[in-house]
C-alpha distance (Angstrom), angle and dihedral (degrees) to the residues before:
residue distance angle dihedral
M1 . . .
L2 3.78 . .
I3 3.82 110.6 .
L4 3.78 112.0 -149.6
Q5 3.78 112.9 -145.8
P6 3.82 120.3 -142.5
A7 3.78 117.6 -102.9
P8 3.79 132.1 -159.0
A9 3.80 109.9 -82.2
P10 3.81 118.7 -114.5
E11 3.77 120.3 -124.1
C12 3.77 119.2 -100.4
M13 3.80 111.8 -110.9
L14 3.80 88.5 -144.2
T15 3.81 101.9 49.8
G16 3.81 105.3 13.7
R17 3.82 88.4 -128.8
P18 3.82 123.6 122.4
T19 3.79 114.4 -89.3
R20 3.75 127.3 -148.0
T21 3.83 113.3 -101.2
L22 3.78 103.9 -147.0
L23 3.78 95.6 -173.1
G24 3.75 97.3 62.4
G25 3.74 118.1 -147.7
I26 3.78 105.6 -23.5
S27 3.74 100.5 136.5
A28 3.77 92.1 -143.2
L29 3.79 86.7 78.7
V30 3.75 110.3 76.1
G31 3.77 132.0 -173.3
I32 3.77 138.3 -165.8
E33 3.79 121.4 -109.8
G34 3.77 120.5 170.7
G35 3.80 90.6 -15.2
T36 3.82 93.6 -59.8
L37 3.76 132.1 108.4
R38 3.81 114.0 -97.5
I39 3.79 120.8 -155.8
P40 3.82 111.8 -164.4
T41 3.78 125.8 -135.7
M42 3.79 114.4 -48.0
I43 3.82 120.1 -114.6
N44 3.77 120.7 -135.0
R45 3.81 109.2 -93.4
R46 3.78 94.6 -139.4
E47 3.81 90.6 50.7
F48 3.80 90.8 51.5
L49 3.80 96.6 47.7
S50 3.79 94.0 45.2
A51 3.79 96.2 41.7
A52 3.77 122.8 107.4
V53 3.77 113.0 -108.6
A54 3.80 89.8 -122.9
L55 3.78 113.3 119.0
P56 3.76 127.0 -131.4
H57 3.79 108.8 -86.4
I58 3.78 112.2 -66.9
R59 3.77 115.8 -161.4
D60 3.78 113.1 -123.7
A61 3.78 100.1 -116.2
S62 3.80 91.0 -157.5
K63 3.81 88.6 73.0
P64 3.79 103.2 91.0
A65 3.78 110.6 -97.9
E66 3.77 120.8 -158.0
M67 3.81 108.2 -74.5
R68 3.83 94.4 -3.1
G69 3.79 112.6 152.7
D70 3.78 114.3 -111.5
W71 3.81 100.8 -166.3
F72 3.83 90.5 122.0
R73 3.82 90.1 61.1
K74 3.82 92.3 58.3
Q75 3.83 100.2 74.9
P76 3.82 96.1 -98.3
R77 3.78 130.1 -171.6
V78 3.81 110.4 -146.3
F79 3.81 127.0 -155.2
L80 3.82 114.3 -159.0
L81 3.80 112.2 -159.1
D82 3.79 107.2 -163.1
F83 3.82 121.0 -143.4
Q84 3.81 105.8 -178.9
L85 3.81 96.0 150.8
P86 3.80 126.5 154.9
D87 3.78 114.1 -137.0
P88 3.84 110.6 -114.0
L89 3.81 87.3 -150.2
D90 3.81 93.1 75.8
Q91 3.83 108.0 -13.9
G92 3.77 98.9 53.5
A93 3.79 131.5 124.7
P94 3.81 130.2 -153.7
G95 3.79 109.3 -73.1
M96 3.82 94.9 17.8
P97 3.83 112.0 138.8
H98 3.77 128.7 -147.6
F99 3.78 113.0 -91.2
L100 3.81 141.7 -130.7
K101 3.81 97.7 22.5
N102 3.84 91.2 143.4
L103 3.80 97.4 38.2
D104 3.82 111.0 142.4
P105 3.84 113.9 171.8
E106 3.81 92.0 -172.8
K107 3.81 91.3 55.9
I108 3.82 92.8 43.3
V109 3.80 93.4 51.1
G110 3.80 88.9 49.1
Q111 3.81 91.6 50.2
V112 3.79 93.2 47.3
T113 3.80 91.4 48.5
S114 3.81 91.6 49.3
A115 3.80 89.8 50.7
G116 3.81 89.5 60.0
A117 3.80 102.9 -101.5
S118 3.79 118.8 145.7
A119 3.82 96.1 -171.2
L120 3.81 133.5 38.5
L121 3.80 122.5 -153.4
V122 3.82 115.1 -164.1
H123 3.78 133.2 178.3
A124 3.78 118.1 -99.3
K125 3.83 93.5 169.7
C126 3.79 122.9 9.1
N127 3.80 135.9 -159.6
Q128 3.80 90.4 -92.1
G129 3.81 86.4 65.2
N130 3.80 92.1 -113.3
A131 3.79 124.6 137.8
Y132 3.81 124.5 -146.4
Y133 3.78 97.9 -153.8
N134 3.80 138.4 56.1
T135 3.78 99.7 -70.9
K136 3.78 129.9 178.7
V137 3.80 91.6 -173.5
G138 3.79 107.2 47.3
H139 3.80 139.3 25.8
K140 3.79 116.8 -75.4
H141 3.81 115.2 -143.7
S142 3.80 104.4 -101.0
D143 3.82 94.7 -140.6
L144 3.82 89.3 68.4
G145 3.80 93.7 67.0
D146 3.79 107.4 -176.3
R147 3.80 94.5 -15.7
D148 3.80 121.6 117.2
L149 3.79 109.4 -156.8
M150 3.80 95.9 -172.2
A151 3.80 90.4 56.6
E152 3.80 92.5 44.5
F153 3.81 96.4 47.1
S154 3.81 92.9 43.9
R155 3.81 91.2 51.1
Q156 3.81 93.3 49.7
C157 3.82 93.6 45.3
R158 3.78 91.1 51.3
K159 3.82 89.7 52.6
R160 3.80 91.5 54.3
G161 3.79 98.2 37.2
L162 3.80 95.1 -113.6
T163 3.79 122.2 149.2
I164 3.82 107.8 -115.7
L165 3.81 121.0 -150.4
Y166 3.81 131.3 -178.4
Y167 3.79 125.3 -136.5
V168 3.83 119.1 -145.0
Q169 3.81 122.2 -178.5
L170 3.81 110.8 -140.4
A171 3.80 114.1 -173.8
R172 3.79 108.7 8.9
D173 3.79 100.9 72.2
R174 3.79 123.4 148.9
R175 3.81 95.6 -165.5
S176 3.78 96.6 45.0
F177 3.80 87.9 50.4
D178 3.81 87.8 65.3
Y179 3.83 87.1 73.8
P180 3.84 106.8 77.7
E181 3.81 93.3 -152.0
R182 3.82 90.6 59.6
R183 3.79 98.0 53.2
A184 3.78 125.0 108.6
I185 3.81 108.4 -122.6
N186 3.80 126.4 -151.4
A187 3.81 128.4 -144.0
S188 3.81 90.9 -88.0
G189 3.79 90.5 59.2
Q190 3.82 92.1 -109.1
P191 3.79 126.3 129.6
V192 3.80 113.8 -103.2
L193 3.79 102.4 -108.2
L194 3.79 118.7 152.9
R195 3.80 112.6 -155.1
R196 3.78 141.2 -175.4
D197 3.80 107.3 -161.4
N198 3.80 101.2 171.1
P199 3.82 106.2 145.7
L200 3.80 89.5 -140.1
L201 3.82 90.2 67.3
A202 3.79 116.1 97.7
S203 3.80 86.8 -122.5
R204 3.79 137.4 -7.8
E205 3.81 113.2 -84.1
E206 3.79 118.6 -136.9
R207 3.78 130.3 -175.8
P208 3.82 108.1 -172.6
V209 3.81 117.4 -169.0
V210 3.79 124.5 -151.7
C211 3.80 127.3 -163.8
L212 3.80 119.0 -108.2
N213 3.80 90.3 -160.8
G214 3.80 92.4 67.6
P215 3.81 139.6 51.8
H216 3.80 92.9 -52.8
R217 3.80 89.9 72.5
Q218 3.79 91.7 63.2
Y219 3.80 88.7 50.9
I220 3.81 89.6 53.8
K221 3.80 90.8 48.4
D222 3.79 89.7 52.4
I223 3.81 91.3 50.1
L224 3.80 90.4 51.2
T225 3.80 92.3 45.7
E226 3.80 92.1 49.7
L227 3.80 92.7 51.4
V228 3.81 94.8 44.9
R229 3.80 93.2 50.5
N230 3.79 97.9 44.7
Y231 3.81 109.2 34.2
D232 3.80 141.1 61.5
F233 3.81 109.3 -130.7
D234 3.81 141.5 123.9
G235 3.78 108.0 -120.2
F236 3.80 153.0 -32.1
W237 3.78 130.4 -96.9
L238 3.80 106.0 -161.7
D239 3.79 116.5 -158.3
G240 3.77 136.7 -168.2
Y241 3.81 102.9 28.3
N242 3.78 89.9 132.7
W243 3.80 92.6 56.4
W244 3.80 85.6 76.0
G245 3.80 96.2 22.6
R246 3.79 90.3 68.3
V247 3.83 95.3 47.1
I248 3.80 93.9 105.5
P249 2.96 111.2 -152.6
C250 3.79 110.3 9.8
F251 3.80 110.1 -158.0
C252 3.79 98.8 -168.3
E253 3.78 117.0 135.7
A254 3.80 92.9 -102.9
C255 3.80 93.8 52.6
R256 3.80 94.3 44.7
R257 3.80 92.5 50.2
S258 3.77 95.1 44.5
Y259 3.79 94.3 47.7
K260 3.80 90.5 48.9
R261 3.78 92.0 50.0
D262 3.81 94.3 45.6
T263 3.81 97.9 44.5
G264 3.79 107.9 14.4
E265 3.80 88.3 -123.1
E266 3.78 139.2 101.9
I267 3.79 118.9 -110.7
P268 3.82 104.7 -91.5
R269 3.79 117.1 -110.4
G270 3.80 95.7 -168.4
P271 3.81 131.5 72.6
L272 3.80 113.9 -35.4
Y273 3.80 105.5 -164.3
T274 3.80 98.7 45.2
T275 3.82 102.9 43.4
E276 3.80 132.3 66.5
A277 3.81 91.3 -128.6
G278 3.79 89.7 52.6
K279 3.79 93.2 49.2
R280 3.81 91.1 50.1
Y281 3.77 88.3 55.0
L282 3.81 92.1 47.8
R283 3.81 92.1 52.0
W284 3.80 90.6 48.0
R285 3.78 92.6 47.9
R286 3.80 95.6 47.4
R287 3.76 89.2 51.8
L288 3.79 92.1 45.9
N289 3.81 91.9 52.0
T290 3.79 90.8 54.5
L291 3.79 94.2 47.2
I292 3.80 95.1 49.2
L293 3.81 93.2 49.9
R294 3.78 89.7 45.6
E295 3.79 90.9 52.5
L296 3.80 93.2 53.2
I297 3.80 94.1 47.2
E298 3.79 95.6 44.5
L299 3.79 89.9 49.1
V300 3.80 88.6 60.7
H301 3.80 92.8 44.5
S302 3.79 91.2 49.4
L303 3.80 91.6 52.9
N304 3.81 95.6 44.0
P305 3.81 119.1 3.8
R306 3.81 90.4 -167.4
L307 3.80 94.0 68.1
T308 3.80 121.1 92.8
V309 3.80 121.4 -142.2
T310 3.77 132.8 -165.0
H311 3.79 135.5 155.8
N312 3.78 131.9 -139.2
G313 3.79 114.4 -109.3
S314 3.82 100.3 39.0
A315 3.84 108.5 -154.0
L316 3.78 102.9 -52.1
G317 3.79 95.1 120.8
P318 3.81 120.1 94.2
L319 3.81 91.6 -124.2
S320 3.79 94.1 65.6
D321 3.79 126.3 85.6
W322 3.79 124.6 -137.7
D323 3.81 90.2 -98.1
F324 3.82 93.2 53.7
C325 3.82 90.8 103.4
D326 3.78 98.3 37.4
S327 3.79 93.6 102.6
D328 3.81 93.1 48.9
D329 3.79 114.4 97.6
Y330 3.80 88.4 -140.5
V331 3.80 133.5 -7.4
S332 3.79 125.4 -109.3
H333 3.79 135.5 -171.5
E334 3.79 137.0 171.1
Y335 3.81 124.2 -122.6
H336 3.82 130.9 -158.8
F337 3.80 120.3 -155.5
N338 3.80 96.4 -125.2
E339 3.80 90.7 62.3
G340 3.81 85.7 78.7
Y341 3.78 134.6 -120.1
G342 3.81 93.3 -90.6
N343 3.78 90.4 56.4
L344 3.80 90.6 47.8
S345 3.81 89.4 56.9
L346 3.80 90.2 45.4
L347 3.80 90.0 50.1
C348 3.80 88.8 54.3
R349 3.81 93.0 50.3
K350 3.80 90.9 48.4
Q351 3.79 90.2 52.8
W352 3.80 88.7 51.7
A353 3.81 90.2 50.6
L354 3.81 91.3 52.3
K355 3.81 95.0 52.3
P356 3.82 114.5 1.8
S357 3.80 92.0 170.3
A358 3.82 94.2 69.4
P359 3.81 136.8 45.0
F360 3.79 114.6 -103.2
E361 3.79 130.4 -136.9
I362 3.82 127.0 -134.1
E363 3.79 120.5 -166.4
I364 3.82 113.1 -134.2
W365 3.80 114.0 -164.0
R366 3.76 125.7 -135.0
F367 3.80 88.1 -152.5
A368 3.80 128.1 85.0
D369 3.80 89.2 -123.3
R370 3.79 123.8 158.5
L371 3.78 117.3 -151.4
G372 3.79 108.3 -143.2
G373 3.77 122.5 -45.3
T374 3.78 126.4 106.1
R375 3.80 93.3 -58.8
A376 3.79 100.3 44.9
T377 3.81 117.3 161.3
S378 3.77 127.9 -162.2
R379 3.81 100.9 -147.5
S380 3.80 122.1 -21.6
Y381 3.79 113.8 -161.4
Q382 3.80 97.2 -151.5
V383 3.79 120.7 108.8
R384 3.79 116.8 -125.5
S385 3.79 120.2 -129.2
A386 3.79 123.9 -88.2
D387 3.82 89.2 -115.9
A388 3.80 91.4 55.0
L389 3.80 92.0 48.6
L390 3.80 93.4 45.2
T391 3.80 96.4 50.4
E392 3.80 90.9 53.3
M393 3.80 93.5 45.0
A394 3.81 90.0 46.2
S395 3.79 91.2 55.3
V396 3.81 90.6 50.2
V397 3.80 93.5 50.2
A398 3.81 93.4 42.0
N399 3.80 89.0 56.1
G400 3.80 94.3 50.5
G401 3.81 103.9 -91.4
F402 3.78 139.3 103.4
P403 3.81 129.1 -121.5
Q404 3.77 130.1 -114.3
Y405 3.82 115.8 -162.4
Y406 3.78 113.2 -146.8
D407 3.81 115.7 -148.7
Q408 3.78 132.9 160.5
I409 3.78 128.7 -133.5
K410 3.80 115.2 -115.3
P411 3.81 113.6 -114.3
D412 3.82 89.6 -104.6
G413 3.81 91.8 54.1
A414 3.80 100.2 -103.0
I415 3.81 130.3 118.1
E416 3.79 118.0 -112.8
A417 3.83 106.3 -105.7
K418 3.81 92.5 -147.6
S419 3.78 89.6 58.5
L420 3.80 91.4 56.0
E421 3.81 90.5 47.1
A422 3.80 90.9 57.5
L423 3.80 95.5 40.6
T424 3.81 99.8 48.2
P425 3.84 98.7 67.7
A426 3.81 90.6 41.9
F427 3.81 93.7 52.5
R428 3.82 89.6 43.9
E429 3.81 91.7 57.5
V430 3.82 91.2 44.4
A431 3.81 92.5 51.7
A432 3.81 91.4 49.3
R433 3.81 92.3 56.4
Q434 3.79 102.2 35.7
P435 3.84 92.7 91.6
W436 3.82 85.6 70.3
A437 3.80 95.0 46.9
R438 3.81 125.8 107.7
V439 3.80 93.0 1.7
G440 3.79 111.2 167.4
K441 3.80 112.4 -38.3
P442 3.80 136.0 -41.4
I443 3.80 112.6 -88.7
P444 3.82 103.9 -106.4
Y445 3.78 130.3 -132.7
A446 3.83 118.1 122.5
A447 3.81 127.9 24.1
I448 3.81 127.7 -169.6
L449 3.79 117.5 -149.7
W450 3.81 113.2 -123.8
S451 3.80 105.5 -151.1
K452 3.79 110.1 -159.4
T453 3.80 85.1 169.9
T454 3.80 89.5 64.6
E455 3.81 90.5 43.7
G456 3.79 90.6 51.6
F457 3.81 107.2 35.7
A458 3.80 110.4 22.0
P459 3.82 122.5 91.4
A460 3.80 113.5 -81.6
D461 3.81 96.6 -102.1
S462 3.81 90.6 50.4
Q463 3.80 90.5 50.2
A464 3.79 89.8 54.3
L465 3.81 92.3 47.4
H466 3.78 91.4 54.2
R467 3.80 94.9 45.8
D468 3.79 90.6 49.7
G469 3.78 92.0 40.0
L470 3.78 93.4 55.1
A471 3.81 89.5 48.3
G472 3.81 93.5 46.1
C473 3.80 94.8 50.5
F474 3.78 90.4 45.3
H475 3.82 92.5 49.7
A476 3.80 91.7 47.8
L477 3.80 93.2 54.1
L478 3.82 94.1 39.0
E479 3.81 89.5 53.1
S480 3.82 89.4 46.7
H481 3.83 88.3 54.0
V482 3.78 93.0 -121.8
P483 3.85 119.8 145.9
V484 3.80 105.9 -104.7
A485 3.79 132.3 173.0
V486 3.78 135.5 -175.5
I487 3.79 115.9 -124.2
S488 3.78 126.0 -160.8
E489 3.77 124.3 -132.1
R490 3.79 86.9 -119.3
D491 3.80 92.2 59.4
A492 3.80 93.0 40.4
A493 3.81 91.5 53.2
A494 3.81 88.8 53.0
S495 3.84 91.1 46.9
R496 3.79 90.7 -117.6
W497 3.80 95.7 151.8
D498 3.84 94.1 156.4
G499 3.80 92.2 -140.1
A500 3.82 97.2 -50.3
V501 3.81 112.6 152.4
V502 3.81 96.3 -166.4
V503 3.82 132.0 35.8
I504 3.81 124.9 -159.0
L505 3.82 124.9 -150.8
D506 3.78 109.9 -172.4
A507 3.81 112.3 -175.5
A508 3.82 90.7 -31.7
E509 3.78 91.0 161.3
C510 3.83 97.7 171.9
L511 3.78 113.2 56.7
P512 3.82 121.8 177.2
E513 3.78 114.9 -133.7
D514 3.80 94.6 -116.8
C515 3.81 90.1 54.7
A516 3.80 91.1 49.1
R517 3.80 92.5 52.5
A518 3.80 91.9 46.7
L519 3.82 91.8 51.1
E520 3.80 91.6 49.7
Q521 3.80 90.2 52.7
F522 3.81 92.2 44.3
V523 3.80 92.7 56.4
K524 3.78 93.8 40.7
Q525 3.79 89.0 57.0
G526 3.79 93.7 51.0
G527 3.80 107.6 -79.1
G528 3.77 124.2 131.9
L529 3.80 128.1 -122.6
V530 3.80 131.1 -160.2
A531 3.83 111.6 -172.2
T532 3.77 129.0 175.6
H533 3.77 142.5 -167.0
R534 3.83 116.7 -27.1
S535 3.81 96.7 -7.1
S536 3.85 110.2 155.6
L537 3.83 93.8 6.3
R538 3.83 89.0 123.5
D539 3.77 129.9 45.5
G540 3.78 126.9 -123.3
D541 3.82 91.4 -81.3
G542 3.78 93.3 53.4
N543 3.82 94.5 -105.2
L544 3.81 114.0 150.9
L545 3.82 113.8 -117.9
N546 3.78 128.5 -151.8
N547 3.79 90.7 -123.1
F548 3.79 140.5 9.2
R549 3.80 111.1 -70.0
L550 3.82 84.7 -138.2
S551 3.82 95.2 45.9
E552 3.82 93.7 125.0
L553 3.79 90.8 48.6
L554 3.82 94.0 45.4
G555 3.80 93.5 43.8
A556 3.79 91.1 -132.1
D557 3.80 141.8 96.8
F558 3.79 123.4 -142.3
S559 3.80 113.9 -117.1
G560 3.81 104.2 165.6
M561 3.80 144.5 -71.1
T562 3.77 134.8 -70.5
E563 3.77 110.4 -99.5
K564 3.80 102.1 -134.0
W565 3.79 141.2 39.1
Y566 3.81 121.5 -110.4
S567 3.78 97.2 47.6
Y568 3.80 118.4 150.1
I569 3.79 144.3 -124.2
N570 3.80 106.3 -136.1
P571 3.84 111.9 -161.2
E572 3.81 106.7 -149.7
K573 3.81 110.0 164.2
H574 3.78 135.0 58.0
H575 3.79 108.5 -111.6
P576 3.83 136.8 133.8
V577 3.82 87.8 -100.1
T578 3.82 91.5 59.1
A579 3.81 95.7 40.1
G580 3.78 111.8 134.6
L581 3.81 93.0 18.0
T582 3.79 122.4 107.7
L583 3.78 109.0 -114.3
D584 3.80 114.7 -122.1
F585 3.78 91.0 12.8
P586 3.83 101.7 118.6
I587 3.80 122.2 -132.2
C588 3.81 113.4 -143.0
V589 3.82 117.8 -134.6
E590 3.81 90.8 -157.3
E591 3.83 118.1 -152.4
T592 3.79 96.8 -1.1
L593 3.79 134.1 90.4
Q594 3.79 127.8 -124.6
T595 3.78 128.9 -138.1
R596 3.78 120.4 -112.8
V597 3.79 110.6 -137.8
R598 3.81 139.7 175.3
A599 3.79 113.2 -132.3
H600 3.81 120.3 -131.6
A601 3.78 121.7 -127.4
G602 3.80 110.4 -80.5
T603 3.81 93.8 28.8
Q604 3.80 114.7 116.4
A605 3.80 122.3 -141.5
L606 3.81 113.9 -144.8
G607 3.79 95.8 -178.8
T608 3.77 145.3 -1.9
I609 3.79 139.7 -132.6
I610 3.80 118.7 -96.5
N611 3.79 120.0 -160.5
P612 3.82 121.5 -134.4
L613 3.78 124.7 -107.5
P614 3.83 110.9 -99.9
G615 3.79 123.7 -140.0
F616 3.80 95.5 24.9
H617 3.80 108.9 123.9
M618 3.79 99.9 -166.3
G619 3.79 96.6 71.0
Y620 3.79 129.0 -55.5
P621 3.81 110.1 -82.2
P622 3.82 120.4 -166.1
H623 3.77 113.3 -82.6
E624 3.79 122.6 155.9
R625 3.79 124.2 37.9
T626 3.80 112.3 -144.7
E627 3.78 130.5 -162.2
A628 3.81 91.1 -122.6
P629 3.81 110.0 114.4
A630 3.80 117.2 -122.7
L631 3.82 96.9 -175.1
L632 3.81 125.1 33.7
V633 3.81 129.0 179.6
R634 3.78 130.9 -175.7
N635 3.77 144.9 154.4
H636 3.78 118.0 -115.1
G637 3.79 119.8 -173.7
K638 3.79 104.8 -46.0
G639 3.80 93.0 -26.7
R640 3.79 141.1 76.5
V641 3.79 130.8 -122.6
I642 3.79 131.9 -165.0
Y643 3.78 123.6 -173.1
V644 3.83 123.8 -163.7
A645 3.81 119.4 -166.5
A646 3.82 93.4 -149.8
P647 3.84 125.3 69.6
L648 3.77 86.4 -109.8
G649 3.80 99.4 -179.9
A650 3.79 92.6 48.4
V651 3.81 90.6 49.5
Y652 3.81 90.5 52.3
Y653 3.80 92.7 46.3
R654 3.79 93.0 50.5
W655 3.83 100.9 38.2
N656 3.82 104.0 19.0
H657 3.81 100.5 -152.8
F658 3.81 115.8 164.2
D659 3.83 93.1 -126.6
Y660 3.81 90.9 66.1
K661 3.79 91.4 50.8
R662 3.78 92.3 48.9
L663 3.81 91.1 50.4
I664 3.81 92.1 49.7
A665 3.82 92.5 48.4
N666 3.82 93.0 45.2
A667 3.80 92.9 48.3
T668 3.80 91.5 48.7
E669 3.80 94.6 51.1
W670 3.81 94.3 44.3
A671 3.80 92.8 49.2
A672 3.80 90.4 46.7
G673 3.80 90.0 56.2
C674 3.79 91.6 -141.3
P675 3.80 139.6 56.6
P676 3.80 118.6 -97.8
P677 3.83 114.0 -82.5
V678 3.80 91.0 -128.2
W679 3.80 130.3 20.4
A680 3.78 140.2 150.2
R681 3.77 138.8 -132.8
A682 3.79 100.9 -137.3
P683 3.80 141.8 114.0
H684 3.80 113.5 -70.6
T685 3.83 89.3 -112.3
V686 3.81 89.4 70.2
E687 3.80 113.6 88.7
M688 3.79 119.6 -149.5
T689 3.80 124.4 -165.5
A690 3.80 121.4 177.9
W691 3.80 128.2 -160.2
R692 3.79 132.7 -174.3
D693 3.80 122.9 -151.8
E694 3.80 103.2 -167.9
Q695 3.78 93.8 -179.6
A696 3.81 91.7 59.0
R697 3.83 92.6 32.2
R698 3.79 92.4 -128.1
T699 3.79 138.2 125.7
V700 3.80 120.9 -145.2
I701 3.81 121.6 -162.7
H702 3.80 124.4 -171.5
L703 3.81 119.1 -157.6
V704 3.81 114.1 -167.8
N705 3.79 119.3 -172.4
R706 3.80 112.8 -145.1
T707 3.79 93.6 168.4
G708 3.79 107.0 135.3
A709 3.77 139.7 124.1
G710 3.80 114.4 -73.4
L711 3.79 97.9 7.8
P712 3.81 112.0 127.1
S713 3.80 116.4 162.5
A714 3.81 93.6 -104.4
E715 3.84 127.6 40.9
A716 3.76 103.2 -1.1
G717 3.76 147.8 -168.1
L718 3.77 125.0 -123.1
M719 3.82 116.7 -77.7
H720 3.79 114.0 -127.9
E721 3.80 100.2 178.6
V722 3.79 140.3 -14.0
I723 3.79 119.2 -103.8
P724 3.83 111.4 -141.8
V725 3.81 118.4 -120.6
W726 3.81 122.6 -144.5
G727 3.79 135.7 -152.7
I728 3.81 103.1 17.3
E729 3.81 118.6 172.6
V730 3.80 125.1 -159.8
Y731 3.81 121.3 -162.8
L732 3.82 123.8 -156.4
D733 3.77 128.7 -169.9
A734 3.83 113.2 -121.9
R735 3.83 89.7 -106.0
Y736 3.79 90.3 68.4
A737 3.81 100.3 34.0
G738 3.78 122.9 107.5
A739 3.80 141.1 -174.5
V740 3.82 99.1 -97.7
V741 3.81 133.4 33.9
K742 3.81 117.5 -156.5
S743 3.77 133.2 -177.8
Q744 3.79 109.3 -133.5
P745 2.96 142.1 -108.5
S746 3.83 88.5 12.3
G747 3.82 94.5 54.5
R748 3.80 90.0 -138.1
V749 3.82 111.9 160.2
L750 3.81 113.9 -125.1
A751 3.78 126.8 -152.2
A752 3.80 116.0 -112.9
R753 3.79 135.2 -173.5
R754 3.79 118.5 -135.5
D755 3.77 133.4 -162.2
N756 3.81 135.7 158.3
R757 3.82 90.8 -79.8
G758 3.78 98.7 53.3
L759 3.77 143.3 -87.4
T760 3.80 135.8 -34.4
I761 3.81 118.9 -159.2
R762 3.78 123.0 -168.9
I763 3.80 122.0 -154.0
E764 3.77 109.4 -164.8
R765 3.81 96.3 -162.6
L766 3.79 132.0 12.3
D767 3.79 115.4 -166.5
V768 3.81 108.5 171.7
W769 3.79 111.6 -42.7
E770 3.79 131.9 8.6
V771 3.80 124.6 -178.5
L772 3.80 118.0 -160.1
E773 3.81 119.7 -162.2
I774 3.79 115.3 -165.7
A775 3.80 115.1 -171.9
């Protein structure tokens, strides 16, 4: 274990007094003393390189601390009012007006309250580097004059009983970027400045990125300290960490010096994921990211234990360890509609996996913005429909989270009335159903392993396969209305399966040893395993192995890869895994390769790989049957294992054919050894989540209808309205059945059919969101 030695504390830029350095002596964390860069005490290089990557113990901030606010545990509805305003004094452009002339915090708080919000999140410091309060540290927006918006908004929220939260931008800061020593630097030695220079834009767009490992971090700490000491509020929402967190590597002076002092090496300029030097840097950087975020959050907690802190982005990025969010009181992440409803549900389950002990927050945008893709938009002004907002918020609440609505102040300081018109009915429906949200625990069945090790240390194409594979398997089971969870490597290593009876590894190429041992024990004791492609072909450090680490469990040895895309899975034997598929009708795996394996004795092959026909220029039809198995099944101990040579989840995510989904669902149920305890007969655009409250002896099922034009589960079009669905049936195992079924919040009693296996409930019409309470 690496022992971090204490270092002299830097002086606070606000008070001039020493500040506590929470990170100890890791030289990556620099301070400012007398206007010069300070590098703390150097760590021994051999200690660093031989140390485990585990961090010193980080307290799970979701465990109630003395005096910590618990507003986020009370089913809140958050309204984020965005102030990202350049200052005309020195950031203006021709034709830019002065801002905020009609700003009225009392009116805004009244409007937000009337719309159904229970918490207001306002900007204290924005990405332009401007502050909206009386600051001695930063630059106050000149259009405010003598006004102090933090004081005004806090006062009005206290009058109305609203939770008040402050937004602080961390790493995307236009003013801080003016200081050369604060800039993030890329491998070419250039500052990281993302631009859009199209002359058809009303003005050039710039996204400057500063480094949180250098002097800018002390500036952020001083901003946080100033706000904590001078204002009455309930918590911070920190944005933009990942703007710097994904600058890999950062070659600023602070990062180069700290890496040299910690490791004795220069930051590598070559490949990161395929070289030992690159992997050393990745481990160092992941650890550094966690420690910097921890320092900022613990600074706030040390100054005022009552305040809550979270950051936007949770730990979804590959350069964050499992403990990246441990200091957050709850986790938060933004969502954009074109990511698709399946990915919204997956985002929710990932947030649960990061911190199951606390509710999570998902940001739902007012704007018709597309994140990436071929139709990306920067910031659309239009307001989306109430139906579109409600379906997304419903999915968040049904999965155990709470919604944040993201709106932007008008240049004159008012709120757009049309935005409030769309939000109010959505928040009203959310509030009516929140009493039946996050009751007890999700009913368990299948769990998909989320391998951050693969995302962080495998080659780039393998990272993408796993990300898409996790999503594809999740979508397949979500659309099949089967209970499915996402499980972290941290929980898997500790055998915290949370009742799951089957675990899925889709293209999880890097598998830490503790996870491998836990999976072997899980199957031996009766659990099921579905593994695909190159799962466990690398160790936890990303090193390529000669054979699968799980070869004995899978009943197969790795012998190579197919040579060309468009090979096929050919199902050849009747079996529950191949049910519903046409035997000897090959299933193409499109632009992916399959593994070639040798089956162990006692392992049954259900199908083989077929190679594509070469030289045919109208597609690649099946041609040559090989002896390489494509589907293998076996019993192991008390459990069942199925191995698929293709990255099946990734193939489904990318090409979406029904045959892939059927194969994933069949494999999951066969490996589980039992049918799911709750499932629904409904279109795949209906989402079902099921919860069990053992203390109250009740089951709660949420049905969310995402049926609308242009809404596939992946990259999506804009929903205009919801199309009702008729004749849905929900089936419950006897363990979760009760005497009475009610539709909530109306309390209307629903008819149900009972037999010795359980309960069948019929819902004649589903509009947007139905909550069933069975007790």
